[in-house]
N, C-alpha and C positions, 0 to 999 in steps of 0.2 A: 124138804127145800121150800123156802118161802115163795110167795107169789111174785114178789119183786125180783128175787134171784132167778126164778124161772123165766120171767119176761126178759131180764137182761141177758140170760143165756140164749134166748131166741134171737135177740137183736144182734148179738155179736156173731151169729152164724153166717151173716152175709160178708163179713170181713175177716173171718178167721184165717183164710189163706193168705192174708197180708199182715195181720197183726197178731203177735203171740199173746195168749191169754194172760201170761204173767206180766207183760208190759202194759196190758190194758188196766189191770188192777193197780199198777203203780202210777197211772195217769192221775193228775190232780182232780180231774172231774169225777172220778169214780173211787178215789182213795178213801172216801168216807164210808164206803161199804165194808161190810165185814169180810176180812180176808179168808178165802177158803183154805182148807187143808190140802196138802199135796195129793192125797187120795181123791178128794172131791174135785180138785182141779183136773186130775187125769181123767176122771169120769166125764166131766164137762167137755174136755178136749176131744175125747172119743165120740161123744154124742154129736158135737158140732161137726166133726170130721165125717161121720156117717151121714148127717143131714146134707152136708155140702156135696158128698159123692152122689147121693140120690138126686139132688138138684141138677148136678152136672150131667148125669145120665139122661135125665128128661130133656135138658137143654140140647144135648147131642142128638137126641131123636128128632126133635123139632127141627134142628139145624139141618140134619140130613134130608128129611122129607122136603123141606122148602127148597133146598139146593136142587133136588131132583126135579121139582116143579119148574124152577127157573130154567134148568137145562133143557127140559122138554119144550117149553114155550119159546125158547130162543134158538130154534132149529136153523133159522135163516142165517143168523150171525155165526152159529157154530159151523155151518157148512162152508161159508167163506173162509173161516179161520182154518178149518181142516184142509181145504184146498190149498191155502197159502203154505201150510206146514208141509204138505206133500210136495209142493214145488220146491221148497227149501231143502227137503231131504234129497230130492233128485239132483239139486245143484251140489249138495255136499258129496254125493257119490262120485262126481266128476272132479272134485277139487283135491289138491294135494294138501298135506298137513304142514307144509313149511310156512315160516313166518312171511309177512308181507315184505317183498323186496321190489321196488319200482323197476320196471323194465323200459327199454327204449322201443318206440314205434318208429321204424325206419321209413320215412316218406321219401318221395323222389327228390326232395330238395334239402332236407335236413333230418337230423335225429331229434326226436321229441321224447323227453322223459315223461312217462305216464304219471298222472297224479291220482289221488284217491278217487275211487269210483269211475275209473277209466280203463278201457281196453283197446286193443289194436285190431282192426278188421281190414284184411287185404282182399281186394276184389279183382279177379283176372277176367278180362274180356278175351275169350278163346277164339274169336272169329279171325279169319285170315287178315293179317296186317296190311295186305295190299287192297283190301276192300274198305268201304266207308260205312261199315255197319257199326254205328256208335250205340253204346248202351248207356242208359241213365239209371242212377240209383236214387230212389226216393225213399224217405223214411220218416217216422214219427214215433214219439214215446207212447206206449200203451196207456200211460196215465192221462194223456190229453184226450178228453172225451169229445168224440165227433169232430176231430181236427183234420184239416187238410194236410197231406204229406209235404215234407220239405224235399227240395232237390239237394242231395248230398254231393253228387259228382257226376260228370260225364266222362265215360271211358271209351277211348277210340279202340279200334280193332287191334288186337295183339298187345295192348297196353295194360297197365295195372294201376289201380287207385288204392291208396292206403288211407284209411279213415280212423279217426279217434272217436270212439263211441262211448256213451254213458252206460254204466252198469247198474244204476239204481233201480230202474224198471225195465221190463222187456221192451224191445224196439220192433216196430212193425216196418217191414221193408216191401218195396215193390220195384222190380226191374222192368224198365220200358225200352222199346226200340221203335222210334218214330210214333210216339204216343200209343203204341200197342203194348199191352201188358205181356211180359214174358213169364214172370212168376211172382208169386206173393208168398212171403214167409215171415215168421216171427222168431226172434232170438233173444234170450236173456243172457247177456254176456257176463263173464266173471271178471272180477277186478284183476288188472295186470295180465290178463290172458291174451294170447295171440291166436287170431282166427283167420281163416282164409276160405274163399269160395271161387269156383270156376263157373263161368256162364257163357252162353252163346245165344244166338237169336232163336234157337229152338227150345232150349231149356236151361235150367239152373242146376248146378251140381249140389252135392251135399256140403253142409257146413263142416269144415275140418278144423280140429283143435290142434294147433301146432305147439303151443306152450301152455301148460296147465295154469289156470288162474290161481291166485292166492286164496287161501281160506280166510275170509274176513271174519268168521266166527271164532277163530282161534284166540284172538285177544280176550273175548268174553269168557272163554273156557279158562284161560290162565288167570284172569281176574277173579273168577268164581273160586278157583282153587286157592288163591291167596287169601281171599276173604274167609273161606272155610278154615284155612290153617290158623288165621288170626283168632277165629271163634274158638277153635280147639285150645289154643294157648290161653285164651281168656278163661275158658272153662276150667283148665287145669289150675290156673291161679286161684280161682274160686274154691276149688277142692282143697288146695293147700291151706287156704285161709280158714276153711270150715272143716279141718281134719277131725275135730272132736264131735261134729254133728253130721247127720245125714245130708248129703248134697243132692237136693232135688233138682228137677229139670230147670226150675226157675233160677236156681243158683248158677247154672251154667251161663246165664246171661247177666249175672251180677245184679240181681234185683236190689233196688235201693233199700236202705235200712228202714225199719218199721217206724222211725220217728217222722218219716215223710208223710205218712197217712194222717191227714188232719182230722182230729176228733172234735166234731162240733155238735153241740146240743141245741136243737131248735124245737120250738113249740109251735106247731101249726094248727092244732085243734085239741079239744079236750080228750078225743079218742086216741090221739097219738102220743106216745111217751117219748122218752129220750132216744135219739137215733145216732148212730155213729156213721158219719159221712166221710167219704174220701174223694180225692180228686180223680176224675175219670182219666186214666193214663192213655187209653187208646186214642183219644182225640188229640192229645199232644203228639203222640207217635205218628198219627196220620198226618198232622200238619207238618211235622218235621220231615217225614218221608217225602211229602209233596214238595217242600221247599228245596230239598236236596236234588230232586229230579228237575226242578226248575233251574237249579244252578248247573247241573250237568247237561251238556249238549247231547240230546238224544241221538243225533246223527252219528256221533262217535261210537254209539253202542250198536250200530248196524241194525237198529230197530226203525222201521219205516211204517208206523201205523197209519190207518186211514184217518184218524182223528187224534188230536192231542188232548191229554187228560189233565195235565198238571194245573193249568190255570182254572178251569171250571171246578175242579175238586178243591182248589184253594179257596175259591169264592164260596163253595158249598160249606166248607169248614168255617169261613168267616161268618156266615149266617148262624151257624150253630154256636160259635163263641159269643156272638152278639147277644143271643137270647140268654145264655148262661150268665154272662156278665150283668145284663139288665136284671135278671132275677136276683142275683146277689146284692145289687145296689138297692133294689126295692125292699128286700128283706132287712137291709140295714137301716131302713126308714129314711133313706135319702129322698129329698124332695124331687119332684119331677122337673122343676125348673133347673135345679142343679145338674140333674142327669142330662137334660136337654143342652145346657151350656157345655158340658163335658163332651157330648156327642158331636156337636157342631165344631168344637175346637179340634177334636181328633180328625174329623173329616177335612177340615180346612188344612190342618197340618199335613195330612196325607196328600192332599192335592198339591200343596206347595212343594213337598219333597219330590213328587212325581214330575213336576215341571223342571225342577233343578236337575233331576236325573236325565231328562230329555236334552237339557242344554249341554250335556257332556259330549254328545255326538254332533250337535249343531246349535250354536248360540247366536246365529244370525236372526235378528228380529224379523226380517222379511220372510224367512223360510222356516221359522221355528215351529216344531211340531207341538201341537197342543194336547191331543189325546195321548193316553198311555195306560200302562197297567195300573199304577197306583192311582191315577185319576179315576179309572173305572172302579177300583176298589173303594175309593172315597165316596163316590156316588152311591154305590150299592150299600155300603155301610150306613150312610146317612138315611137312605130310604128305608131300609130294614129296621134300623134303630128307631126312627121316628114312627114307623108303622106299629112296631111292638110297644113303644112307649105310650101310644094313644089307646091301644086296645088290650095290653097285657096286664093281667092281674094274677099275682102269685097264688092268691087264695082260690082261684078257679081250679087249680090242680087238685084240691082236696075236696071239692064238692061232688058228692055222689048223687047222680040223678039217673033218669032213664037212659041218658047218653053216656053213662060212665065208661063203657069200653072204647068210645071214640071221643072222649071229652077233650083230648088234646086238639082235635080238629074243630069240634063244635064251638068250643070256647074262643076259638080264633076266627070266627066267621067274618069279623070286620077286616082282619088282616088279609084273608083270602079274597075278599071283594076287591081290595086295593091292588093286590098282586094280579088278579084277573084283569083289571083295567089296564095295567102295564102290558101284559101279554097280548091282550086284544088290540091295543094300540100298535104294538109291533107287527102283528099279523096284518092288520088293515093297511098300515102304511106300506108294508113290504109288497103286498099284492094288489093294492088299489091306487097307489100314488103314481100318476103318469110321469114317465121319464122320457124326455125328448129323444127321439131316434131309437127307442127301445120298446119291445113288446111289454104289455102290462104284466106285472108280476115277475119280471125276469130276475133271476137270482144267480146267474152263471158268472163265469170268470171273464167273459169277453175275450178279446184277442182272437186266437185261432179257433175258439170253440164255435160249434155250429158252422164249420168251414169259413170262419171269419165274417159271418153275416152280421154279428152284433159286436164288432171289434171295440167300439167305444161305449159299451154298456157294462163295464166291470162293476160288479156289486149292485147294480140296479138302483133301487130307491135308497139303499143304505148310503151309497156314495153321494147321491144327490143331497141327502140330509146333511152329511158332513161338510160338503162343499158350501152349502147354504149357511151353516152355522160357523164354521172355522175358516173357510176359504180353501182353495185348491192347494195353495203353497204351505198350508199349516197342517196338513195331514201326511201320513206315511207315504213316502215317495218310492219305496222299493217293496211292493207287496209280494207275497209268496207266489201268486199265480204268474208272475212275470217270467219265471224260469221255464215253466212248462208251456204256458199259453202265449208267450211273447206279447204280453200286454204293455201298453205305453202309458196308461192312466194311473194317477196316484189313488191309493185306496188304503184306508186305515182299519185294521182288524179290531182295534179298540174304539170304534166309532160310537156315535151317540145312540143310534138305533139299536145296536146290539146290547147296549146297557139295559134296555127294557126287559129282555129275556134273561139277562144276567141277574136281575132282581129275583126272578122265579127260581133260578139255580140257588141263590143264597137262601131263599125262603124254604126250599126243601131241606137245606141244612138246619135252618131254624126249627123245622118240624122234627128233625131227628133229635135236637136238643130238648124239645118239649116232651118227647117220649121219655127221655132220661128223667125229667122233672116230675112227670105225672105218674109213671109206672115204676115202682121200686124193684119189682122182681125181674131177674135175668130173663126168665122165659117170656114175660110180657114184652120186654124190650126187643129181644131177638125176633120174635114173631112179627112184631109191628114193623121193624126195620126191613125184614125180608119181604113183607107184604108191600111196603112202599117200593122196594127194589123191583118187585114183580110188576106192580101197576105202572110205574114210570117207564120201565123197560118195555112193557107191552105197548103202551101208547106211543112211545118213541119209535118202536119198530113198525107199528101200523102206519105212522106218518111217513116213514122212509121206505116202506115196503120191505123191511128187514134187509135192506142193502144200503150202502153208503151213498151212492149217487143215483137213487131212484125214489119213487113215491111222490106224493103231492108236495111234501116238504123234505127235501134231501138233507142229509147230515152235512152241515157246512160250518166249519170252525170259524172262518173269517167273518161270517155273518151272524154267528151265534144263533143259528136257526132253532126253532122250537124243538125239532127232533133231536138236535145235538144236545140241547140242555136236558131233555128228558133222559136220553141214553146215558150221558155222563153222570147225571144225578142217580140213576139206577146203579151204575157201577160204584158210585160213592157210598150209597146205602149198603151195598153188598160188601165192600171192602171194610167199612166201619164195623159191620157185624162180625166179620172174621177177626179183626183186630180186637174187638171187645171180648170175644170168646177166649182168645188165646192170652190176652193181657190181663183183663179185669175179671174174667170168670174163672178160668183154669189156672191163671198165674204161671203159665209156661214161659212167659217172656215179660221182662219188665218194660220193654219198649226202647231200651238203650241200644244204640246211641242216638237214634232218631228223636227220642223224646226230648233230649237236651236241645236239639235244633228247633223242635216245635215250640219250646218255651221262649225262644228269641227269634221267631221266624222273620218278623219284619226287619229286625236289625241285620240278620244274615242276608236278606234280599238286597237291602240298601248297600250293605258293605260289598256284596258281590258285584253290583253294578259299578260302584266306585273303583274297586280294586281289580276288576276284570283284566285290564291290560298289564298288571304288575306281577312280578314274581312274588311268591311261588304259585300264584293262581293261574298264570298262563305264561307261555313263552313261544318263541318261534320254533316249531318242530324241525328236527333235522331232516325228516322225510315226510312227504304228504301221504301218510298211511293212517288207517284206522287205529293201529296200535299206538302210534304217537299221540293222536288226538284223545284216545281213550285214557291213556296214562296221564295226560295233562288234566283232563276233566276229573278223573278220580282223585288225583292229587289235590286239586282245588276243593273237591267235596270233603276229602279227609281233613284238610286244614280247617275248613269252616266248621266241621263237626267238632274238632279239637277246640276251636275258639268257643263254640257253644257249650262244651263240657266245662271249660274253665270258668265261663260266666255263670254256669249253673252252680259250680262249687262255691263261687264267691257270692251266690244269691243275688246276682244282678240280672234283672229282667227289664228289657227295654219296652217302654210303653209311651204312647203319645198323649 
């Protein structure tokens, strides 16, 4: 075998699980080579297969070891997760397996039909009705940190109070008689359940369950069964289509045909020969999965995490895509002036579209909301693109020096300085900017927090910056803390100050893309991504003391705190590694159907916001249940995936 043929055999080893050797020799770029005999082709195929199996075994070993390290170091988060799972299992043990059927809560004045996440609690005052021993029921959601209790009802002797309680989080109760505490207890009610309790001035009785609550996890079970059934049918279709060839695991998910793998020859140095490059599918799949979760209402899935992951992961992927796109443009010898013009044009277009989407809910100029999701994405994209444009050099990826193992970091020292300036500005403004009537560095929700001591301090310095830049009437008027903490101030979760740490989140994604560009081997990429996941996760955990609402910088989604960005970036590195192994290394999954959504993610998000109130994307449910809302959201997600698939088949990809 000639030296050229041997070299070509080694090069195709990295893509043999995607591209058949026969198709490679038919490609115009390599058709000039001498065609091998069938026997020689079989020998090459076996050699490449053995090489790939060996590489995959090494990859699995590194992958397993690093997962064990991350699991050991994240004991704090694992403990809280385990505790939550135990609580969930205890709840499931007392639930029936019937579907959700709203029941009536019979108050003393009327019948009230319970809604989603509501239960009925009947409280009996067992004191002699001829006495004046009145009992008071005070309560508060356990989600409200250090909040004063609310007065639910006053119950006279011998009377009964019927209360409608929320089932999302456990409720803390206190029964009083003349300002003297009779008993304290906590109860996590089940949806549509009927509960009762007897109490007197001496003691409170046990909580009685009169009607079993609905199993709110049953819709998820049925949805999982339906999705699994669809996958089985899809796999059977693939087997029927490939009846004359072995049906590997990748065929069960209908991998796209081999013509999609783009065969590009690039010359980067005299030492590098022709290379076969293909599109990294895991990044498209990751983006598509994130955009589908942004479309689906997480509340309908009965999932109530301490932090939301969709938007920060989407920002993280935006940074990765920005670097890959910039590298492609520079390698095509486009001038930096032209790239700069294209970058600014995209950012401005994204900003304008975001403002238009905001006008759908309120087009009053006096109260028009200025910040938004696309507005923040446009800012982050502009900063990351300009930062990379000034300091990025594709040739740096091929320079081998003493810092070769970390050249993706060292060669980007200018960019890291700029990102550090943004993060430092965020931290200094957050903790050192004086806010009238609030303690220095306050980052709480205000309202009832701290027993109402800082009621008008919602968001601290972040809100003060937004009000100074946009005005109080032009920021979000219904912030999420209002439900739990009874806040009255406007606060925007996509405000200006949070955009500074958002740049850090995007640049972590850019770093993941640089690992792809600099290190060609699967083992190198996986090890570095997992190390990034470990480092960012550890630093984020230290800042929040490995708890959501603790530490010097607690995890706060609305403020985009530094710990929140570090932890979500760690999760993004980890998830990208898993997808890369299963999709691009082992080829166990083609990424479909989420990969189709990832190739038109921006179009799907804009279309979702525009078409959200229309059929078949949403409708008025017949009943206020998790089942109705889950079916509606899954239907909308399925329709958008179908739209993305049609656009993919027609080779239509929306870009700004």
